[in-house]
C-alpha positions as a Markdown table, in Angstrom:
| # | Residue | x | y | z |
|---|---|---|---|---|
| 1 | Unk | -8.7 | 54.1 | -4.0 |
| 2 | Unk | -11.3 | 55.7 | -6.3 |
| 3 | Unk | -13.8 | 58.2 | -5.0 |
| 4 | Unk | -16.8 | 55.9 | -5.8 |
| 5 | Unk | -15.2 | 53.1 | -3.8 |
| 6 | Unk | -14.4 | 55.4 | -0.9 |
| 7 | Unk | -17.9 | 56.7 | -0.9 |
| 8 | Unk | -19.4 | 53.2 | -0.7 |
| 9 | Unk | -17.1 | 52.2 | 2.1 |
| 10 | Unk | -17.9 | 55.3 | 4.1 |
| 11 | Unk | -21.6 | 54.7 | 3.7 |
| 12 | Unk | -21.0 | 51.2 | 5.3 |
| 13 | Unk | -19.1 | 52.9 | 8.1 |
| 14 | Unk | -22.0 | 55.4 | 8.6 |
| 15 | Unk | -24.3 | 52.4 | 9.0 |
| 16 | Unk | -21.9 | 50.8 | 11.5 |
| 17 | Unk | -21.8 | 54.0 | 13.6 |
| 18 | Unk | -25.6 | 54.1 | 13.8 |
| 19 | Unk | -25.5 | 50.5 | 14.9 |
| 20 | Unk | -22.9 | 51.3 | 17.5 |
| 21 | Unk | -25.1 | 54.1 | 18.9 |
| 22 | Unk | -27.9 | 51.6 | 19.5 |
| 23 | Unk | -25.9 | 48.5 | 20.5 |
| 24 | Unk | -23.6 | 50.4 | 22.9 |
| 25 | Unk | -26.5 | 52.3 | 24.4 |
| 26 | Unk | -24.8 | 55.6 | 23.8 |
| 27 | Unk | -27.8 | 57.8 | 24.9 |
| 28 | Unk | -28.2 | 55.7 | 28.1 |
| 29 | Unk | -24.6 | 56.2 | 28.9 |
| 30 | Unk | -24.9 | 60.0 | 28.5 |
| 31 | Unk | -27.8 | 59.9 | 31.0 |
| 32 | Unk | -25.8 | 57.7 | 33.4 |
| 33 | Unk | -22.8 | 60.1 | 33.2 |
| 34 | Unk | -25.1 | 63.0 | 34.0 |
| 35 | Unk | -26.4 | 61.0 | 37.0 |
| 36 | Unk | -22.9 | 60.4 | 38.3 |
| 37 | Unk | -21.8 | 64.0 | 37.8 |
| 38 | Unk | -24.8 | 65.1 | 39.9 |
| 39 | Unk | -24.1 | 62.4 | 42.6 |
| 40 | Unk | -20.5 | 63.7 | 42.8 |
| 41 | Unk | -21.7 | 67.1 | 43.7 |
| 42 | Unk | -23.3 | 65.7 | 46.9 |
| 43 | Unk | -21.2 | 66.7 | 49.9 |
| 44 | Unk | -21.6 | 63.1 | 51.3 |
| 45 | Unk | -20.4 | 61.5 | 48.1 |
| 46 | Unk | -17.0 | 60.5 | 49.6 |
| 47 | Unk | -18.4 | 59.2 | 52.9 |
| 48 | Unk | -18.2 | 55.7 | 51.4 |
| 49 | Unk | -14.7 | 55.9 | 49.8 |
| 50 | Unk | -14.8 | 52.4 | 48.3 |
| 51 | Unk | -18.1 | 53.0 | 46.5 |
| 52 | Unk | -17.1 | 56.5 | 45.5 |
| 53 | Unk | -13.9 | 55.2 | 43.9 |
| 54 | Unk | -15.8 | 52.7 | 41.9 |
| 55 | Unk | -18.3 | 55.3 | 40.7 |
| 56 | Unk | -15.5 | 57.7 | 39.7 |
| 57 | Unk | -13.8 | 54.8 | 37.7 |
| 58 | Unk | -17.2 | 54.2 | 36.0 |
| 59 | Unk | -17.5 | 57.8 | 35.1 |
| 60 | Unk | -14.0 | 57.8 | 33.5 |
| 61 | Unk | -14.8 | 54.7 | 31.6 |
| 62 | Unk | -18.1 | 56.2 | 30.2 |
| 63 | Unk | -16.3 | 59.5 | 29.4 |
| 64 | Unk | -13.7 | 57.7 | 27.4 |
| 65 | Unk | -16.2 | 55.6 | 25.5 |
| 66 | Unk | -18.4 | 58.7 | 24.7 |
| 67 | Unk | -15.3 | 60.7 | 23.7 |
| 68 | Unk | -14.1 | 57.9 | 21.3 |
| 69 | Unk | -17.6 | 57.7 | 19.8 |
| 70 | Unk | -17.7 | 61.5 | 19.3 |
| 71 | Unk | -14.3 | 61.3 | 17.6 |
| 72 | Unk | -15.6 | 58.6 | 15.3 |
| 73 | Unk | -18.6 | 60.7 | 14.5 |
| 74 | Unk | -16.4 | 63.8 | 13.8 |
| 75 | Unk | -14.2 | 61.9 | 11.5 |
| 76 | Unk | -17.2 | 60.6 | 9.5 |
| 77 | Unk | -18.5 | 64.2 | 9.2 |
| 78 | Unk | -15.1 | 65.4 | 7.9 |
| 79 | Unk | -15.1 | 62.6 | 5.3 |
| 80 | Unk | -18.6 | 63.5 | 4.1 |
| 81 | Unk | -17.5 | 67.1 | 3.7 |
| 82 | Unk | -14.4 | 66.1 | 1.7 |
| 83 | Unk | -16.5 | 63.8 | -0.6 |
| 84 | Unk | -18.9 | 66.6 | -1.3 |
| 85 | Unk | -16.0 | 68.9 | -2.2 |
| 86 | Unk | -14.3 | 66.2 | -4.4 |
| 87 | Unk | -17.5 | 65.6 | -6.3 |
| 88 | Unk | -17.2 | 69.2 | -7.5 |
| 89 | Unk | -13.5 | 69.5 | -7.9 |
| 90 | Unk | -10.7 | 66.9 | -8.3 |
| 91 | Unk | -7.9 | 67.6 | -5.7 |
| 92 | Unk | -5.2 | 65.0 | -5.2 |
| 93 | Unk | -4.1 | 66.4 | -1.8 |
| 94 | Unk | -7.7 | 66.3 | -0.5 |
| 95 | Unk | -8.2 | 62.9 | -2.0 |
| 96 | Unk | -5.2 | 61.5 | -0.1 |
| 97 | Unk | -6.5 | 63.2 | 3.1 |
| 98 | Unk | -9.8 | 61.4 | 2.6 |
| 99 | Unk | -8.0 | 58.1 | 2.3 |
| 100 | Unk | -6.1 | 58.7 | 5.5 |
| 101 | Unk | -9.4 | 59.6 | 7.3 |
| 102 | Unk | -11.0 | 56.4 | 6.0 |
| 103 | Unk | -8.1 | 54.3 | 7.3 |
| 104 | Unk | -8.4 | 55.9 | 10.7 |
| 105 | Unk | -12.1 | 55.3 | 10.6 |
| 106 | Unk | -11.6 | 51.7 | 9.7 |
| 107 | Unk | -9.3 | 51.2 | 12.7 |
| 108 | Unk | -11.8 | 52.8 | 15.1 |
| 109 | Unk | -14.7 | 50.8 | 13.7 |
| 110 | Unk | -12.7 | 47.7 | 14.3 |
| 111 | Unk | -12.1 | 48.8 | 17.9 |
| 112 | Unk | -15.8 | 49.5 | 18.5 |
| 113 | Unk | -16.8 | 46.2 | 16.9 |
| 114 | Unk | -14.5 | 44.6 | 19.5 |
| 115 | Unk | -16.2 | 46.6 | 22.2 |
| 116 | Unk | -19.6 | 45.4 | 21.0 |
| 117 | Unk | -18.4 | 41.8 | 21.6 |
| 118 | Unk | -17.8 | 42.9 | 25.2 |
| 119 | Unk | -21.2 | 44.4 | 25.9 |
| 120 | Unk | -22.7 | 41.5 | 27.9 |
| 121 | Unk | -23.6 | 42.1 | 31.6 |
| 122 | Unk | -20.6 | 42.3 | 33.9 |
| 123 | Unk | -18.1 | 42.3 | 31.0 |
| 124 | Unk | -16.6 | 45.5 | 32.4 |
| 125 | Unk | -16.4 | 44.1 | 36.0 |
| 126 | Unk | -13.1 | 43.2 | 37.6 |
| 127 | Unk | -12.4 | 39.4 | 37.4 |
| 128 | Unk | -11.6 | 36.9 | 40.1 |
| 129 | Unk | -9.2 | 34.6 | 38.2 |
| 130 | Unk | -7.9 | 31.2 | 39.4 |
| 131 | Unk | -5.5 | 28.6 | 38.1 |
| 132 | Unk | -5.3 | 25.1 | 39.6 |
| 133 | Unk | -2.7 | 22.5 | 38.7 |
| 134 | Unk | -4.2 | 19.1 | 37.8 |
| 135 | Unk | -2.9 | 15.7 | 38.8 |
| 136 | Unk | 0.6 | 15.0 | 37.7 |
| 137 | Unk | 2.9 | 16.3 | 40.4 |
| 138 | Unk | 5.7 | 18.7 | 39.4 |
| 139 | Unk | 4.8 | 18.5 | 35.7 |
| 140 | Unk | 1.3 | 19.9 | 36.5 |
| 141 | Unk | 2.5 | 22.6 | 38.9 |
| 142 | Unk | 5.2 | 23.7 | 36.5 |
| 143 | Unk | 2.7 | 24.0 | 33.7 |
| 144 | Unk | 0.4 | 26.0 | 36.0 |
| 145 | Unk | 3.2 | 28.5 | 36.6 |
| 146 | Unk | 3.9 | 28.7 | 32.8 |
| 147 | Unk | 0.2 | 29.4 | 32.2 |
| 148 | Unk | 0.1 | 32.0 | 34.9 |
| 149 | Unk | 3.2 | 33.8 | 33.5 |
| 150 | Unk | 1.5 | 33.8 | 30.0 |
| 151 | Unk | -1.5 | 35.6 | 31.5 |
| 152 | Unk | 0.8 | 38.0 | 33.4 |
| 153 | Unk | 2.3 | 39.1 | 30.1 |
| 154 | Unk | -1.1 | 39.4 | 28.6 |
| 155 | Unk | -2.3 | 41.6 | 31.4 |
| 156 | Unk | 0.7 | 43.9 | 30.9 |
| 157 | Unk | 0.0 | 44.2 | 27.2 |
| 158 | Unk | -3.7 | 45.1 | 27.8 |
| 159 | Unk | -3.0 | 47.5 | 30.6 |
| 160 | Unk | -4.7 | 45.3 | 33.2 |
| 161 | Unk | -3.5 | 45.3 | 36.8 |
| 162 | Unk | -3.8 | 42.4 | 39.2 |
| 163 | Unk | -3.2 | 41.6 | 42.9 |
| 164 | Unk | -2.9 | 38.3 | 44.6 |
| 165 | Unk | -5.7 | 37.0 | 46.7 |
| 166 | Unk | -4.2 | 33.5 | 47.4 |
| 167 | Unk | -1.1 | 31.7 | 46.3 |
| 168 | Unk | -0.1 | 28.1 | 47.0 |
| 169 | Unk | 3.3 | 26.9 | 45.7 |
| 170 | Unk | 3.9 | 23.4 | 44.3 |
| 171 | Unk | 5.7 | 20.9 | 46.6 |
| 172 | Unk | 8.8 | 21.0 | 44.5 |
| 173 | Unk | 8.2 | 23.8 | 41.9 |
| 174 | Unk | 5.6 | 25.8 | 40.2 |
| 175 | Unk | 2.1 | 26.6 | 41.4 |
| 176 | Unk | -0.6 | 24.4 | 43.0 |
| 177 | Unk | -3.1 | 27.2 | 42.8 |
| 178 | Unk | -3.3 | 30.9 | 42.5 |
| 179 | Unk | -6.2 | 33.3 | 42.8 |
| 180 | Unk | -5.9 | 36.9 | 41.7 |
| 181 | Unk | -8.2 | 39.9 | 41.3 |
| 182 | Unk | -7.7 | 41.4 | 37.8 |
| 183 | Unk | -8.8 | 45.1 | 37.3 |
| 184 | Unk | -9.1 | 47.3 | 34.3 |
| 185 | Unk | -11.3 | 47.9 | 31.3 |
| 186 | Unk | -13.3 | 44.8 | 30.3 |
| 187 | Unk | -11.3 | 42.6 | 32.7 |
| 188 | Unk | -14.0 | 40.0 | 33.0 |
| 189 | Unk | -15.1 | 40.2 | 29.4 |
| 190 | Unk | -11.6 | 39.6 | 28.1 |
| 191 | Unk | -11.0 | 36.6 | 30.5 |
| 192 | Unk | -14.4 | 34.9 | 30.7 |
| 193 | Unk | -13.6 | 32.6 | 27.8 |
| 194 | Unk | -10.4 | 31.3 | 29.5 |
| 195 | Unk | -12.5 | 29.3 | 32.0 |
| 196 | Unk | -12.0 | 25.5 | 31.5 |
| 197 | Unk | -9.3 | 22.9 | 31.2 |
| 198 | Unk | -6.0 | 23.7 | 29.5 |
| 199 | Unk | -3.8 | 20.8 | 28.3 |
| 200 | Unk | 0.0 | 20.9 | 27.9 |
| 201 | Unk | 1.8 | 18.4 | 25.8 |
| 202 | Unk | 5.6 | 18.6 | 26.1 |
| 203 | Unk | 8.8 | 16.7 | 26.9 |
| 204 | Unk | 8.9 | 16.7 | 30.7 |
| 205 | Unk | 11.9 | 18.4 | 32.3 |
| 206 | Unk | 11.3 | 16.1 | 35.3 |
| 207 | Unk | 11.6 | 12.8 | 33.4 |
| 208 | Unk | 15.2 | 11.6 | 32.8 |
| 209 | Unk | 14.0 | 9.4 | 30.0 |
| 210 | Unk | 12.8 | 12.5 | 28.0 |
| 211 | Unk | 9.3 | 11.1 | 27.4 |
| 212 | Unk | 6.4 | 13.2 | 26.3 |
| 213 | Unk | 4.0 | 14.1 | 29.0 |
| 214 | Unk | 0.4 | 15.5 | 29.1 |
| 215 | Unk | -0.5 | 17.8 | 31.9 |
| 216 | Unk | -3.6 | 19.7 | 32.8 |
| 217 | Unk | -4.5 | 23.0 | 34.5 |
| 218 | Unk | -7.9 | 24.4 | 35.2 |
| 219 | Unk | -8.8 | 28.0 | 35.0 |
| 220 | Unk | -11.8 | 29.5 | 36.7 |
| 221 | Unk | -13.1 | 33.1 | 36.1 |
| 222 | Unk | -15.9 | 35.0 | 37.7 |
| 223 | Unk | -16.8 | 38.6 | 37.8 |
| 224 | Unk | -16.3 | 40.6 | 41.0 |
| 225 | Unk | -19.6 | 42.0 | 42.0 |
| 226 | Unk | -20.1 | 45.1 | 44.0 |
| 227 | Unk | -22.4 | 45.2 | 47.0 |
| 228 | Unk | -24.8 | 47.3 | 44.8 |
| 229 | Unk | -25.0 | 44.6 | 42.2 |
| 230 | Unk | -25.8 | 41.7 | 44.4 |
| 231 | Unk | -28.1 | 41.0 | 47.4 |
| 232 | Unk | -26.6 | 38.0 | 49.2 |
| 233 | Unk | -27.1 | 37.4 | 52.9 |
| 234 | Unk | -24.7 | 34.9 | 54.5 |
| 235 | Unk | -25.7 | 33.7 | 58.0 |
| 236 | Unk | -22.8 | 33.4 | 60.5 |
| 237 | Unk | -23.7 | 29.8 | 61.2 |
| 238 | Unk | -23.2 | 29.0 | 57.5 |
| 239 | Unk | -19.5 | 29.9 | 57.4 |
| 240 | Unk | -16.3 | 28.7 | 59.1 |
| 241 | Unk | -13.5 | 31.2 | 59.3 |
| 242 | Unk | -9.8 | 30.0 | 59.7 |
| 243 | Unk | -6.7 | 32.1 | 59.9 |
| 244 | Unk | -3.2 | 31.1 | 58.9 |
| 245 | Unk | 0.2 | 32.5 | 58.0 |
| 246 | Unk | 0.3 | 34.0 | 54.5 |
| 247 | Unk | 2.6 | 32.3 | 52.0 |
| 248 | Unk | 4.4 | 33.9 | 49.0 |
| 249 | Unk | 5.9 | 32.6 | 45.8 |
| 250 | Unk | 8.5 | 29.9 | 46.6 |
| 251 | Unk | 6.8 | 28.9 | 49.8 |
| 252 | Unk | 8.2 | 31.6 | 52.1 |
| 253 | Unk | 5.9 | 33.2 | 54.7 |
| 254 | Unk | 5.0 | 36.8 | 53.9 |
| 255 | Unk | 4.8 | 37.8 | 57.5 |
| 256 | Unk | 4.9 | 36.3 | 61.0 |
| 257 | Unk | 1.3 | 36.8 | 62.0 |
| 258 | Unk | -1.8 | 34.7 | 61.1 |
| 259 | Unk | -3.2 | 37.5 | 58.8 |
| 260 | Unk | -4.4 | 35.2 | 56.0 |
| 261 | Unk | -8.1 | 34.3 | 56.1 |
| 262 | Unk | -9.9 | 31.2 | 54.8 |
| 263 | Unk | -13.7 | 31.1 | 54.7 |
| 264 | Unk | -15.6 | 27.9 | 54.1 |
| 265 | Unk | -19.3 | 28.2 | 53.1 |
| 266 | Unk | -20.7 | 25.1 | 54.8 |
| 267 | Unk | -23.9 | 24.7 | 52.7 |
| 268 | Unk | -22.0 | 24.7 | 49.4 |
| 269 | Unk | -18.5 | 23.7 | 50.4 |
| 270 | Unk | -17.1 | 26.8 | 48.6 |
| 271 | Unk | -13.7 | 27.8 | 50.1 |
| 272 | Unk | -12.3 | 31.3 | 49.5 |
| 273 | Unk | -9.0 | 32.6 | 50.8 |
| 274 | Unk | -7.3 | 36.0 | 51.0 |
| 275 | Unk | -3.7 | 36.7 | 52.1 |
| 276 | Unk | -2.9 | 39.8 | 50.0 |
| 277 | Unk | -3.0 | 42.3 | 52.9 |
| 278 | Unk | -1.2 | 42.4 | 56.3 |
| 279 | Unk | -4.5 | 43.2 | 58.1 |
| 280 | Unk | -6.6 | 40.1 | 59.0 |
| 281 | Unk | -9.7 | 42.3 | 58.9 |
| 282 | Unk | -9.0 | 43.5 | 55.4 |
| 283 | Unk | -8.3 | 40.0 | 54.2 |
| 284 | Unk | -11.6 | 38.8 | 55.8 |
| 285 | Unk | -13.5 | 41.6 | 54.0 |
| 286 | Unk | -11.8 | 40.6 | 50.7 |
| 287 | Unk | -12.6 | 36.9 | 51.2 |
| 288 | Unk | -16.3 | 37.7 | 52.0 |
| 289 | Unk | -16.6 | 39.8 | 48.8 |
| 290 | Unk | -15.2 | 36.9 | 46.8 |
| 291 | Unk | -17.6 | 34.5 | 48.6 |
| 292 | Unk | -20.6 | 36.7 | 47.8 |
| 293 | Unk | -19.5 | 37.0 | 44.2 |
| 294 | Unk | -19.2 | 33.2 | 43.9 |
| 295 | Unk | -22.6 | 32.6 | 45.5 |
| 296 | Unk | -24.2 | 35.2 | 43.2 |
| 297 | Unk | -22.5 | 33.6 | 40.1 |
| 298 | Unk | -24.0 | 30.2 | 41.2 |
| 299 | Unk | -27.4 | 31.9 | 41.2 |
| 300 | Unk | -26.9 | 33.3 | 37.7 |
| 301 | Unk | -25.5 | 29.9 | 36.4 |
| 302 | Unk | -28.5 | 28.1 | 37.9 |
| 303 | Unk | -30.9 | 30.4 | 36.2 |
| 304 | Unk | -29.0 | 30.0 | 32.9 |
| 305 | Unk | -29.0 | 26.2 | 33.3 |
| 306 | Unk | -32.7 | 26.2 | 33.8 |
| 307 | Unk | -33.2 | 28.1 | 30.6 |
| 308 | Unk | -30.7 | 25.8 | 28.7 |
| 309 | Unk | -32.6 | 22.7 | 30.0 |
| 310 | Unk | -35.8 | 24.1 | 28.5 |
| 311 | Unk | -33.9 | 24.4 | 25.2 |
| 312 | Unk | -32.4 | 21.0 | 25.5 |
| 313 | Unk | -28.8 | 22.2 | 26.0 |
| 314 | Unk | -26.2 | 20.6 | 28.2 |
| 315 | Unk | -22.7 | 21.9 | 29.2 |
| 316 | Unk | -19.9 | 20.1 | 30.8 |
| 317 | Unk | -16.4 | 21.1 | 32.0 |
| 318 | Unk | -14.2 | 18.2 | 33.0 |
| 319 | Unk | -10.6 | 17.0 | 32.7 |
| 320 | Unk | -11.6 | 15.2 | 29.5 |
| 321 | Unk | -13.1 | 18.3 | 27.9 |
| 322 | Unk | -10.2 | 20.7 | 27.5 |
| 323 | Unk | -10.9 | 24.1 | 25.9 |
| 324 | Unk | -7.3 | 24.7 | 24.8 |
| 325 | Unk | -4.2 | 22.6 | 24.0 |
| 326 | Unk | -0.6 | 23.8 | 24.1 |
| 327 | Unk | 1.6 | 21.4 | 22.1 |
| 328 | Unk | 5.4 | 21.8 | 22.5 |
| 329 | Unk | 6.4 | 18.5 | 20.8 |
| 330 | Unk | 6.6 | 16.8 | 18.3 |
| 331 | Unk | 5.4 | 20.0 | 16.6 |
| 332 | Unk | 4.3 | 23.3 | 18.0 |
| 333 | Unk | 0.7 | 24.5 | 18.1 |
| 334 | Unk | -1.8 | 26.2 | 20.3 |
| 335 | Unk | -5.5 | 25.4 | 19.6 |
| 336 | Unk | -8.8 | 26.5 | 21.0 |
| 337 | Unk | -11.0 | 23.4 | 20.6 |
| 338 | Unk | -14.3 | 25.5 | 20.8 |
| 339 | Unk | -13.5 | 27.8 | 17.9 |
| 340 | Unk | -10.9 | 25.7 | 16.1 |
| 341 | Unk | -8.7 | 28.8 | 16.0 |
| 342 | Unk | -5.0 | 27.8 | 16.2 |
| 343 | Unk | -1.5 | 29.2 | 15.7 |
| 344 | Unk | 1.8 | 27.4 | 15.2 |
| 345 | Unk | 4.0 | 29.5 | 17.5 |
| 346 | Unk | 3.8 | 28.4 | 21.1 |
| 347 | Unk | 6.4 | 30.9 | 22.1 |
| 348 | Unk | 4.3 | 33.9 | 20.9 |
| 349 | Unk | 1.4 | 32.6 | 22.9 |
| 350 | Unk | 3.5 | 32.0 | 26.0 |
| 351 | Unk | 4.7 | 35.7 | 25.6 |
| 352 | Unk | 1.1 | 36.8 | 26.2 |
| 353 | Unk | -0.1 | 37.2 | 22.6 |
| 354 | Unk | -3.5 | 35.7 | 23.1 |
| 355 | Unk | -5.8 | 38.6 | 22.1 |
| 356 | Unk | -6.6 | 36.8 | 18.7 |
| 357 | Unk | -7.7 | 33.7 | 20.7 |
| 358 | Unk | -9.9 | 36.0 | 22.8 |
| 359 | Unk | -11.3 | 37.8 | 19.8 |
| 360 | Unk | -12.1 | 34.5 | 18.1 |
| 361 | Unk | -13.9 | 33.2 | 21.3 |
| 362 | Unk | -15.9 | 36.4 | 21.6 |
| 363 | Unk | -17.2 | 36.1 | 18.1 |
| 364 | Unk | -17.9 | 32.4 | 18.7 |
| 365 | Unk | -19.8 | 33.4 | 21.9 |
| 366 | Unk | -21.9 | 36.0 | 20.2 |
| 367 | Unk | -22.8 | 33.5 | 17.5 |
| 368 | Unk | -24.0 | 31.0 | 20.1 |
| 369 | Unk | -25.9 | 33.8 | 21.9 |
| 370 | Unk | -27.6 | 34.9 | 18.6 |
| 371 | Unk | -28.6 | 31.2 | 17.9 |
| 372 | Unk | -30.1 | 30.9 | 21.3 |
| 373 | Unk | -32.0 | 34.1 | 21.0 |
| 374 | Unk | -33.5 | 32.8 | 17.7 |
| 375 | Unk | -34.7 | 29.6 | 19.2 |
């Protein structure tokens, strides 16, 4: 790569870095980190251990982002120094070093560009993630389990952790429904585009005639909100609390006490369940947090719907409006019907390699957002 070309590419990267500084609110994050560090000096900081743990996690996240940005800025400074030197004297070794720095810069710019796609409110929150099997008996519950395993593998690849909130096995096999809490960097931002109906087309292993079957699963994703982020008051008379024995994968009971908790919000009909802990009290607190998050999400969606109605927009998620199709026969293909992104290898996707689909959706989502903002 010639010096003139390198210089032009590095000028573009310089512009990108300045854009990142503004778009990622780097200066605001420095101020926020200073606030957190001061708060942590308070002797009462750990009195509320749950809140303190979340604040510490936030500080580590900001520290990493600022550190990555400083590294990006340092590499750019090094490249500028090398260019100034190479303009005066041709040195093959330094020229090759400049090329290596440029390649590293290019990779880091791509990473920050991806982060920019994950800069909407709540993108860095944990995610409450649900899968429900549709109508179709064992075919549907089997597909729900296949879909869940795909996401499990994706979580492992991304360094995301999850824990079960609720699990209901299929009557014969698979999963009727599963609810988990996914934690880690950008958990909600990465998963928010998975919400909707997923269609499976395959030869049914439950049909002796070997006919092709179509099955559906629905995915729901909401951010988990902290008490500091939301102000939702729930009256005691508005909820019904039931306890039952927790069930694990395969239908077995996890323990012999009625520790699992089901809360029904009577005005809306929302039902949340938690069975992940042995303590009924802890499960109740977990279920209440989920209920508050769901009610707050309804408030946000209602506000967004009002804005969309003013713009003449309508959205619909139904069993007839799948967002993704997984075709196993007569050919293999996975397609996102919103972005039209598709791949031919179902096996790779089932192995959790879905980051390209997510990246495609995030670009699509940003384009829609930009178009709305320009109306």
